[in-house]
C-alpha positions in Angstrom: 50.3 52.1 -38.1 52.5 49.2 -39.4 53.4 48.6 -35.5 49.5 48.6 -34.6 48.7 46.2 -37.5 51.8 43.7 -36.4 50.8 43.8 -32.7 47.0 43.1 -33.7 47.9 40.3 -35.9 50.2 38.7 -33.2 47.4 38.8 -30.6 44.8 37.3 -33.0 47.5 34.4 -33.9 47.5 33.7 -30.3 44.1 33.5 -29.3 43.1 30.1 -28.7 39.3 30.4 -27.9 36.4 32.6 -29.4 36.4 34.2 -26.1 40.1 35.5 -26.3 39.6 36.5 -29.9 36.8 38.6 -29.0 38.5 40.4 -26.5 41.5 40.8 -29.0 39.0 42.3 -31.4 37.7 44.8 -29.2 41.4 46.0 -28.1 42.7 46.3 -31.8 39.6 47.5 -33.6 37.0 49.2 -30.8 36.9 52.8 -30.1 40.1 52.9 -28.0 42.3 51.0 -30.6 45.0 52.7 -32.5 43.5 52.1 -35.6 39.9 53.7 -34.6 41.9 56.6 -33.3 43.8 57.0 -36.4 40.6 56.7 -38.4 38.9 59.3 -36.5 42.1 62.0 -36.9 41.6 61.7 -40.9 39.0 64.4 -40.8 41.6 66.9 -39.3 44.3 66.4 -41.9 44.8 68.7 -44.9 42.5 67.5 -47.6 45.6 66.5 -49.8 46.4 64.0 -47.3 43.0 62.9 -46.2 43.2 60.2 -49.4 46.5 58.7 -48.6 45.5 58.6 -44.9 42.4 57.0 -45.4 43.7 54.3 -47.7 46.7 53.6 -45.3 44.1 53.2 -42.2 41.8 51.0 -44.6 44.3 48.6 -45.5 45.2 48.3 -42.0 41.5 47.8 -40.9 41.2 45.1 -43.7 44.6 43.1 -42.5 43.0 42.8 -39.4 39.8 41.8 -40.0 40.4 39.5 -42.6 42.8 38.0 -40.0 40.0 38.0 -37.3 37.5 36.4 -39.7 40.1 33.8 -40.5 41.1 33.1 -37.1 37.6 32.9 -35.9 36.5 30.3 -38.4 39.5 28.0 -37.1 39.0 28.5 -34.0 35.2 27.5 -34.3 36.1 24.6 -36.2 38.2 23.2 -33.5 35.8 23.8 -30.9 33.1 22.1 -32.5 35.3 19.1 -33.1 36.4 19.0 -29.5 32.6 19.2 -28.2 31.7 16.5 -30.8 34.3 14.3 -29.4 33.3 15.3 -25.9 29.6 14.2 -26.2 30.5 11.1 -28.7 28.2 8.3 -27.2 29.8 4.7 -27.5 26.6 3.1 -29.1 28.3 -0.6 -28.1 28.5 0.0 -24.7 25.7 -1.9 -22.3 23.7 0.9 -21.0 22.8 1.3 -17.3 20.0 -0.6 -16.2 17.3 0.9 -14.1 16.8 -0.8 -10.7 13.5 -3.0 -11.5 11.0 -3.5 -8.4 10.3 -7.5 -7.7 7.0 -9.5 -7.2 6.3 -9.5 -3.6 7.1 -13.1 -2.3 3.5 -13.2 -0.7 2.0 -12.8 -4.2 4.3 -15.1 -5.9 3.5 -17.9 -3.1 -0.2 -17.2 -3.4 0.1 -17.8 -7.3 1.9 -21.3 -6.4 -1.0 -22.4 -4.2 -3.7 -21.4 -6.5 -1.6 -23.5 -9.2 -1.6 -26.5 -6.7 -5.5 -26.3 -6.2 -6.1 -25.7 -10.2 -3.7 -28.9 -10.4 -6.3 -31.0 -8.5 -9.3 -29.8 -10.5 -10.5 -26.9 -8.1 -11.9 -23.6 -9.1 -10.5 -20.3 -7.8 -13.3 -17.8 -6.6 -13.0 -14.1 -5.1 -14.9 -11.9 -3.5 -15.3 -8.2 -2.0 -13.1 -7.1 0.9 -15.7 -4.8 2.3 -18.5 -7.5 3.2 -21.9 -7.7 4.6 -22.1 -8.8 8.3 -24.5 -11.7 7.0 -22.0 -13.2 4.6 -19.1 -12.8 7.0 -21.0 -14.0 10.3 -24.6 -14.9 9.8 -24.6 -17.3 7.1 -21.3 -19.0 9.0 -23.4 -19.8 12.0 -21.7 -17.1 14.4 -24.2 -16.1 17.1 -25.0 -12.7 17.4 -23.2 -12.0 20.5 -20.0 -14.1 19.3 -16.7 -12.1 20.4 -15.3 -12.0 17.1 -18.3 -9.5 16.3 -17.0 -6.9 18.6 -15.4 -4.1 17.6 -12.3 -4.8 18.9 -11.9 -7.6 16.6 -13.7 -6.5 13.6 -13.4 -3.2 11.5 -16.7 -1.8 11.0 -17.2 0.7 7.9 -19.6 2.8 9.7 -19.7 2.4 13.7 -22.6 0.2 14.9 -24.8 2.2 16.7 -24.8 2.1 20.5 -21.2 0.7 20.4 -18.5 2.0 22.3 -15.5 1.9 20.4 -13.0 2.5 23.1 -14.3 0.2 25.6 -16.1 -2.6 23.4 -19.5 -1.8 25.0 -22.5 -3.6 23.9 -23.5 -3.3 20.3 -26.5 -1.9 19.2 -27.9 -2.0 15.6 -25.1 -3.1 13.3 -23.7 -1.1 10.2 -24.2 -3.9 8.3 -20.6 -3.6 6.3 -17.4 -4.5 7.7 -13.9 -5.2 6.4 -13.7 -9.0 6.1 -12.0 -11.0 8.6 -11.9 -14.1 6.9 -12.5 -15.2 3.0 -15.0 -17.5 4.2 -17.8 -15.1 2.8 -16.7 -16.2 -0.6 -17.4 -19.7 0.0 -21.0 -18.7 0.9 -21.1 -16.6 -1.9 -20.1 -19.1 -4.3 -23.0 -21.5 -3.3 -25.5 -18.9 -3.6 -24.1 -17.9 -6.9 -22.7 -21.5 -8.4 -24.4 -24.4 -6.7 -23.0 -27.9 -5.9 -21.3 -29.7 -6.1 -18.5 -27.3 -5.5 -14.8 -27.1 -5.3 -13.2 -24.0 -4.6 -10.0 -22.3 -3.1 -10.5 -18.5 -2.1 -7.5 -16.6 -1.5 -7.5 -12.8 -0.8 -6.7 -10.1 2.0 -8.5 -10.3 5.4 -8.3 -7.6 8.2 -8.8 -7.9 11.9 -8.2 -5.4 14.7 -4.5 -6.8 15.6 -1.4 -4.7 16.4 1.4 -5.3 14.2 4.3 -7.3 15.5 7.0 -9.9 14.7 3.7 -12.6 14.2 0.8 -10.1 13.7 -0.5 -7.9 11.3 -4.0 -6.0 10.9 -4.0 -7.0 7.4 -2.9 -10.4 6.3 -3.6 -13.1 3.3 -5.4 -16.0 3.7 -6.4 -19.1 1.6 -9.5 -21.1 2.3 -11.0 -24.1 0.6 -14.6 -25.5 0.3 -15.8 -28.6 -1.3 -19.1 -29.7 -1.1 -20.4 -32.9 -2.8 -22.1 -36.1 -2.2 -20.3 -38.4 0.0 -17.4 -36.4 1.1 -15.7 -37.3 4.2 -12.6 -36.3 6.6 -10.8 -38.9 4.9 -11.4 -36.5 1.7 -10.3 -33.3 3.9 -7.1 -34.7 4.9 -6.2 -36.1 1.8 -6.5 -32.9 0.2 -4.2 -31.0 2.9 -1.8 -33.9 2.6 -1.4 -33.1 -1.1 -1.3 -29.6 -0.6 1.6 -30.0 2.3 3.6 -32.2 0.0 3.2 -29.7 -2.9 4.7 -26.8 -0.6 7.1 -28.7 1.5 8.0 -31.9 -0.5 8.1 -35.2 0.6 5.3 -37.4 2.0 4.1 -35.4 5.0 2.7 -37.1 8.3 -0.1 -35.3 9.6 -2.3 -35.3 12.7 -5.9 -34.1 13.9 -6.6 -32.3 17.1 -10.1 -31.3 17.8 -10.9 -28.1 17.8 -14.3 -25.7 17.5 -15.4 -23.4 15.0 -18.8 -22.0 14.1 -18.9 -23.0 10.6 -17.5 -26.6 10.6 -18.7 -29.7 12.7 -16.5 -31.7 13.6 -14.0 -29.1 13.6 -9.9 -29.7 13.8 -6.6 -28.5 13.9 -4.0 -30.0 11.2 -0.4 -30.5 12.4 2.3 -32.0 9.9 5.5 -33.5 11.1 8.3 -30.9 10.9 10.1 -30.8 7.8 13.2 -29.4 9.4 14.6 -31.1 11.9 14.5 -34.8 12.8 10.8 -35.0 13.3 10.4 -35.3 9.9 11.8 -38.7 9.4 8.8 -40.2 11.5 7.1 -40.6 14.9 9.9 -42.8 16.2 12.3 -39.9 15.6 12.4 -37.0 17.9 12.3 -33.5 17.4 15.4 -31.3 17.7 14.8 -29.0 20.8 16.6 -26.2 19.2 14.6 -26.0 16.1 13.3 -22.5 15.0 10.3 -23.7 12.9 8.6 -26.5 15.2 10.1 -25.4 18.6 11.3 -28.5 19.4 7.7 -30.0 19.5 8.1 -32.0 16.0 4.8 -30.5 14.7 3.6 -27.5 12.9 0.1 -26.2 12.7 -1.2 -26.3 9.4 -4.3 -24.4 10.0 -8.3 -25.1 11.1 -10.4 -27.5 9.4 -13.3 -29.3 9.5 -16.7 -30.8 7.9 -19.2 -28.2 6.9 -21.8 -27.3 9.6 -25.1 -28.2 8.2 -26.4 -25.0 9.5 -23.9 -23.1 6.9 -25.3 -25.4 4.3 -29.1 -24.5 4.9 -28.1 -20.9 4.8 -26.9 -21.3 1.4 -30.2 -23.5 0.3 -28.3 -26.6 0.3 -29.8 -29.9 1.8 -27.1 -31.1 4.2 -28.9 -34.7 4.0 -27.9 -34.9 0.2 -24.7 -33.0 0.4 -21.8 -32.8 2.6 -18.4 -31.2 2.3 -15.5 -30.0 4.0 -13.6 -26.6 4.5 -10.4 -25.4 5.6 -8.4 -22.2 6.2 -4.6 -21.3 6.0 -2.3 -18.4 6.5 -0.3 -17.5 3.8 2.2 -15.2 5.5 2.7 -18.3 8.1 3.3 -20.7 5.2 5.9 -18.2 3.9 7.5 -17.7 7.5 7.7 -21.8 7.9 8.8 -22.2 4.3 11.5 -19.4 4.0 12.3 -18.6 7.4 11.2 -15.4 7.8 11.2 -14.6 11.6 9.4 -11.1 11.5 5.9 -10.4 9.8 6.7 -6.8 9.8 9.3 -7.3 6.9 6.7 -8.6 4.6 4.6 -5.2 5.1 7.4 -2.5 5.0 7.5 -2.5 1.4 11.3 -2.7 1.5 12.3 -3.8 -2.3 15.3 -5.6 -0.9 13.1 -7.8 0.8 11.4 -9.0 -2.4 14.5 -9.1 -4.3 15.8 -11.5 -1.9 13.8 -13.9 -3.2 14.3 -13.5 -6.9 11.5 -15.2 -9.0 11.2 -18.6 -7.1 10.4 -18.6 -3.3 
């Protein structure tokens, strides 16, 4: 029995983990152990020997279980300390930062443009993206058979009755609701709601049935301006757009007007300004760089359409064109971003890759 106890104590002392100690306990105190076998054999001894044998076995069991208990406490304390050391948190360490998103550069530029017009004393107006045809076309002097009304150019909320969507056949009775093709309906709504005099800029998304490519998208962003007051002329329009160009591109822009046609303005024009990227910016007596990626070697950059508001548009809003005159213009924000920051493919703006936005940081 002494040998069995010594062997058990040695195994207990040699156990390095609670799992090993558990196996030692089973081996030296379990049913197949020497101690358990000796304890079971006591009942087969003569009665006069049972007491001494029981005392001997009990003392052996007590020493073994006491050693197991003590070793269990030591191992548990050591394991707890090791676990705490492993799980220790350094509260002074800089925690890993989650990658954050970024404000889209188109929205940043839109906010910058809004700030420019607010700085001029203009108001900002907004309107619904699902618009009535009357606001989008009729009130803006578009004829009933104007090509822009065809389904190849306009998204209808409900298909016009009798329309051939595939081939662009003759239109029947319109559904009356479309996705706005420009932000000009906001101008008409503002004239009806706010009256005159009126100075507003209208930023927002517009929709046209274009295939997306490097320079076109079915959804893009415009900002349009409308000024209605007594005595306004084309000179006020030119001054406004020159101030706007200077605020966005810097310097003192050199501009020109090219005659054009828009149903809602008369006279109408396209405004260009001298390229800010190549030698053309130095003046009309300096030639443009033939390889300039911004102006294409022409020396001029198209800014957008503009003109004096057509009297028919004023009358549709209940304004007397003999008393009030005004001007309007429209600019594509994506185009401004492409010119100002050298973005060559419009698809980069709409794919949703956060790396495109992060590239611009907090300022474009």
